[in-house]
C-alpha positions as CSV (number, residue, x, y, z in Angstrom):
1,M,123.1,119.1,107.7
2,T,119.7,117.5,107.7
3,I,119.2,114.1,109.1
4,R,117.1,111.9,106.8
5,P,114.7,109.5,108.5
6,Q,115.5,105.8,108.3
7,K,113.7,103.9,105.5
8,T,111.2,101.4,106.9
9,K,110.9,97.9,105.5
10,F,107.5,98.7,104.1
11,Q,108.9,101.7,102.2
12,I,111.8,99.7,100.9
13,I,109.4,96.9,99.6
14,I,107.1,99.5,97.9
15,V,110.0,101.4,96.2
16,D,111.7,98.2,95.1
17,N,108.4,96.9,93.6
18,F,107.9,100.1,91.7
19,K,111.5,100.0,90.4
20,T,111.0,96.3,89.4
21,L,107.8,97.1,87.6
22,S,109.4,100.0,85.7
23,N,112.3,97.8,84.7
24,W,109.9,95.0,83.6
25,A,108.0,97.5,81.5
26,L,111.0,98.6,79.4
27,N,109.7,96.3,76.6
28,P,107.0,98.3,74.7
29,W,104.7,95.2,74.4
30,R,104.7,94.7,78.2
31,R,104.2,98.4,78.8
32,Y,101.2,98.7,76.6
33,S,99.7,95.4,77.6
34,F,99.9,96.5,81.3
35,A,98.4,99.8,80.4
36,L,95.6,98.1,78.6
37,V,94.9,95.9,81.7
38,I,94.9,99.1,83.8
39,F,92.5,100.7,81.3
40,F,90.1,97.7,81.7
41,I,90.4,97.8,85.5
42,G,89.4,101.5,85.4
43,Y,86.6,100.7,83.0
44,F,85.4,98.0,85.4
45,F,85.4,100.3,88.4
46,G,83.7,103.1,86.4
47,S,80.9,100.9,85.2
48,S,80.5,99.2,88.6
49,L,80.1,102.6,90.3
50,G,77.6,103.6,87.7
51,M,75.6,100.4,88.1
52,I,75.6,100.6,91.9
53,S,74.4,104.2,91.8
54,A,71.7,103.3,89.4
55,V,70.4,100.6,91.7
56,Y,70.3,102.8,94.8
57,N,68.7,106.1,93.7
58,L,69.7,107.7,97.0
59,M,73.4,107.3,96.3
60,D,73.5,109.5,93.2
61,P,75.1,112.5,94.9
62,L,77.5,110.2,96.9
63,S,78.6,108.3,93.8
64,A,79.1,111.6,91.9
65,L,81.3,112.8,94.8
66,I,83.3,109.6,94.8
67,S,83.7,109.8,91.1
68,V,84.9,113.4,91.1
69,L,87.3,112.7,94.0
70,I,88.9,109.7,92.2
71,I,89.4,111.7,89.0
72,E,90.8,114.7,90.9
73,I,93.2,112.5,92.8
74,L,94.4,111.0,89.6
75,I,94.9,114.5,88.1
76,K,96.9,115.5,91.1
77,I,99.1,112.4,90.8
78,R,99.5,113.1,87.1
79,R,100.8,116.7,87.9
80,A,103.3,115.3,90.3
81,L,104.5,112.7,87.8
82,L,104.9,115.4,85.1
83,I,107.6,117.0,87.1
84,D,109.8,113.9,87.2
85,K,110.8,112.9,83.7
86,N,112.0,109.4,84.8
87,K,108.4,108.3,85.7
88,K,106.9,108.2,82.2
89,F,105.6,104.6,82.8
90,F,103.6,105.7,85.9
91,L,102.3,108.7,84.0
92,L,101.0,106.3,81.3
93,I,99.4,104.1,83.9
94,T,97.6,107.0,85.6
95,D,96.4,108.3,82.3
96,F,95.0,104.9,81.2
97,L,93.3,104.5,84.6
98,R,91.7,107.9,84.3
99,I,90.6,107.3,80.7
100,G,89.2,103.9,81.7
101,L,87.2,105.4,84.6
102,L,85.8,108.1,82.4
103,Y,84.9,105.6,79.6
104,G,83.1,103.4,82.2
105,F,81.2,106.4,83.5
106,F,80.3,107.4,80.0
107,T,79.0,104.0,78.9
108,E,77.0,103.6,82.0
109,S,75.4,107.0,81.5
110,L,74.4,106.0,78.0
111,K,72.7,102.8,79.4
112,L,70.7,105.0,81.8
113,L,69.2,107.1,79.1
């Protein structure tokens, strides 16, 4: 028999907020509007990182490293969410965040040409 550790207050609050968000997003309009907001947040961060690296020419390798790390972390999270079929909403959110980041990077690269 294994003894499970006690849940902390922080862990209970985070898990409850994720469950509340999933229940709130059962309505398709809410789900896709929240996904669209996440897409725009990803686009904002992608374009911001592109603008910052354009201003400081010395930061190009660092910003490329940060960009790749963020995208790779989102891909790892996506793989973990694919295993659990009950977390389709969080899979949708990570996909939209990743697509928003890539779209922001792409539009900033077109501006720099």
